[in-house]
N, C-alpha and C positions, 0 to 999 in steps of 0.2 A: 324441506323433510327432518333429516339427519336421525336415519336409524344406522344399528352400528352391531355386531356381533361379534364373540370372541367365538364359534362356532367350535365348542368345548363337549357339550353333550353328543352323546352316540346318537339322540332320533334326530333326522333332517325331516325340516319341515321347508314349505312354501315360502319365497321371499314375498310378502305384503308391499303394493306398491298401486298408488294414485297414476291415471294419466299423468303426461307432463315430461319435463327437462330433466332431467338430472344428472348429476357426477355422480359415476361410481366407479370405488375404488375396490378390489379384490385383491388380495397379498394370499397364497397361498401358499409361503411359506409360514406363514404365522397364521394361516390359518384366522382371516381375519375379513371382512367387507365393512362398507361403507355406502348410503347411499344419501346425498346431498343434493339442496336445490342447485339449480348450476347459476354459475357467473359468470357474467364476463369477465376479463381478462383488466385488471387494472392497467394504471397508468403511474400513480403513486403507492406508497405502503412507508409505514412510518410505527415503532419501534414504542409503544404505550405502556407505559406500567411499574408499580413500587420496585420493578429488578431492572431496571434501564440506568444508567449511570447519571447522576445526580437526581434520578427521578425526572428526569424529561424526557419529555416529548422527540424519539430522535428520526430523523428523513432519511429510510433510506435508500441506498444507491439506486436505481436505476442501469444495468447492465444493457446498455444497448450499443452494441461494435458496428452495426450497419445505420444507426441513425432513427431504426423504427423501434415500436414497443413492442417488448420481449415477455413481458410480464415476468419477466426476473429481475431477484432484486437482491443487495445487499448489505451489510452495515458491519464494522469493524467497530467496536466496543467494549467498557468492561460491565457485566450484567454481576451483580448482587442478589443477595437471597432473597423473595418476593415472587412476583408473579408479571409477567408480561404479555401483551398482546400484539397481533398484526393488524392495524386498521389499512385495510385497503381503499383505494377508490379511483373511479375511469376520469375524476373532471366534472363532471353533473351529477351522477350519485352513487351511493357509497354502494359498492358491489362485494359486500360483507361487512356484518356490525363491525366482528372484529375476526380474529382466525388465531387458535391454538394450535394443540397438537396431540394428534391419539398415533402410536405405534411408529414417531416420525414424519409422520403426515397431517399436512394440513389442514384442518374441519374448521369449520363456523362455529362464531359462538362462544370458540374454546379459549384455556389459557397455554400459559407456559409455565411449569414450575423450575424458579432455580434455586438449590441449596446448597449447591459453594460458588462464593467470588470466583469468578469466571471472568477473563481478557478472553474473549472472542471474536468469530469472525460468522455471524450470522447472515442466512442464504434463506431466499424464500421463493420458489419456484410456484408458479401459480397454474403453469399447465399440466404438471406433473406433479400439484401438491405436497413437493417434497421438500422440508424442512430443516434444513444442517447446519449445526453449531459443535465451529472447529475451534477448541483450546488454542491460540496463540501461545505458545513456548518461547518464539525469540524473532527476535526481526533483526537482518543483520546484512551485508552488504558483499558478495562476491563478485570478482573482478581481477582484468590483469595488472589492477597497481596495488591488491592486498595481499596480507603476507601467506594464504591457501590458494589463491586463484581462483579457479574455477573448480576446485577441493569441495564437497561438503562432508562434513559441517565446518559454514564458512568461521572463521577467524574470530574471535571473542571482542581483539580491540576494534571492529569492526561493529559492537553492538549499539543497538539501538534504544533507550528505553522509554516505555508506554511512559508521555506524559499528560493523558488524560484526550479525553475529545475525540477520540481515534487518531492523536499526534504522536509520532517516535521522533526522538529527536540526542543528538549527543554529538560533544567535540569528538573528532574522527582524522587521524591521522594516516593518509593512505600514500605510502612513497615505496612499492613495491615498484622495482625497475621490472616494466611489460617488455615481452617478447618485441620483434623486430617484426613478426604477423599476427601479434597482438596487439592492436591499439589500445591505450588509455580509455578505461572504459570499465563500469561496476553495473550490477544490478540489484536491485532488493531482492531478498528470502527470506520466505516465513517460515518459519518452524524447521530451519534445512533441508528444506523438498523444496526439490524442480519444481513440481507439481504447483508451487507457492509463490512461481518466480513472479516479479512485479517489474515492469521496465516502463518506458519509455513510451509516451504513445508517439505515433509519428506525425512530421506536421505540426506539433504542439512546442513549444520551449520548456515546460515543465508539468505537463498531465503525464499520469500512469495510470497502469491498468493490469489488472493481473495478467498475463499473457494465455491463462487457462479460458477464458473470458472470452477470446476469438478475437481482440481487438487488433488492430493491425501495429505491433510495436516493435523499440529495436533497444537494445543496450543503451545506459545512459552514455553518453562522452566526459570525460573531468579527466583533468591533469592531476599528475600528484600532488598533494599539501596538504595541511591540515584543514579542515573544516568545520566549521557547525552546520550539519546536516541535518531534514526536517521532514520528514515522510509524514504526511498531509490525507488518509485516506478517510475522513470527513468529508474533504474538497478533490481528493484524486489529485492530490500536487506534490513534488517534491522541490526541496531546495539545499543548494549549498551556499547560496549569497551571503556576506559578512558586508555590515555597512562600510564605506569607505572610512577612516580613521580622519579624524579634523588633523593637517598638516604633513600628514602621512610622513610619520616619523619611520628610523630605522636606526636598530639601535649601532654606533658603529658604522654608519654608512659609509662614511670617510673613508675607511679601511676598503673596500667591495669596488671594484670596477666591474660596469656591467653594461653588457655589448652586446643589440642587437643581432642575429645573423638569420640567415632564412631558413625560417621552420621556428623559430624560437629565440630564446636570451642563453647570453652564455653571463655566472657571474664567479669572479673569480674574488677570491679573499687573499690578499696581500700580508695578514699580522699574520702571527704566529695561534693567535687566541683563535676560539670558534667566531663567528658570527654570525648572528641571529636577524635573516632579510625576508620580506615581503615582497611580493607580486601582486598587485590589482589590475583587472580591465579597466578600462576608462568611466564603465558605467558602476562603477565601486564593489563588485563581484571579487573577492579574494579566491584568485586564483594558486597562489602556491608559496608556504612559508616554511621555513626550514633553516637548519645550520649550517651555514658552509662553512667549510675547514680547509678545503685546497679549490677548486673549482668546480664550479655545479654545473649542468646544462639542462635546459629546460624546455620539453618540445611544447609549444603553442600553437596555438590557429590564428591565421592572419588577422589584426588588431592592432589597439590602441591599448596600451599595458602602461602601467603606474610602478614603478620601482627604486627604493631609494630617493622619493623625491622625482625623481624623472619620467621625462614622458618618453617611447619606446614604441617604432614604428614598426611592426612585423608585417612579410610582406611573405 
């Protein structure tokens, strides 16, 4: 039906409406009402229009912490000057040709106008018809092994750069010594705000979710070192992996004494000069790299590791 009013005149009239099932919004703060044809809650939502990144349709992520249809969707993307709509579907028929925005609420057959380039999190809730757009000003890591630890704002050395298509990444060094009661771990934090903490989904190897979305999550375990870090919020995965170099060469490896001990490795540099070293897991994941001046002790989980061309078993 699609009727609306700004409720601005002094004269009050009755609202006319035909019999039927409608979705009615009344906003007493902004003196606004809207009556629309009711819709079924969608199972998919797609961002489409001239304002989308690269001008391509972007499938929004369905937030489903319990694995059931919630009708709530989000998308991390770069918005360009132009317009976009959200096309919703329930798998059998379109539940609305498209949705735009009026006073922060989703409205049928409308559009959303973008005037300034914005890297943003777009969230659409078809239960409340709320459309929320949050500019993303930073994506960093906080944790026991970063300079600022758990204090926000997080240290700039853990900045991840936006690489496009919902992906952030950077080469990051995390070598701050953790406390005895605070094991090596990190979380991703958007906008230096704990309301936007991003953690690993429990019982997954690399899945992530915003903690605020009610998924069962946990901090990301990672040992100290330098990593190529990737946070993919189009597919909701993270990665600290680095391909295992052919030959596994370590500069001046002959100067290093590497010994497996319970719970980790001890790397001892017998030369008078600093020596670079790297430790990989058996599957090729880079777990630590750094410069050894004297002795370096690494805390590692049980498994097979490779350092200076040697395979070592940690129990």
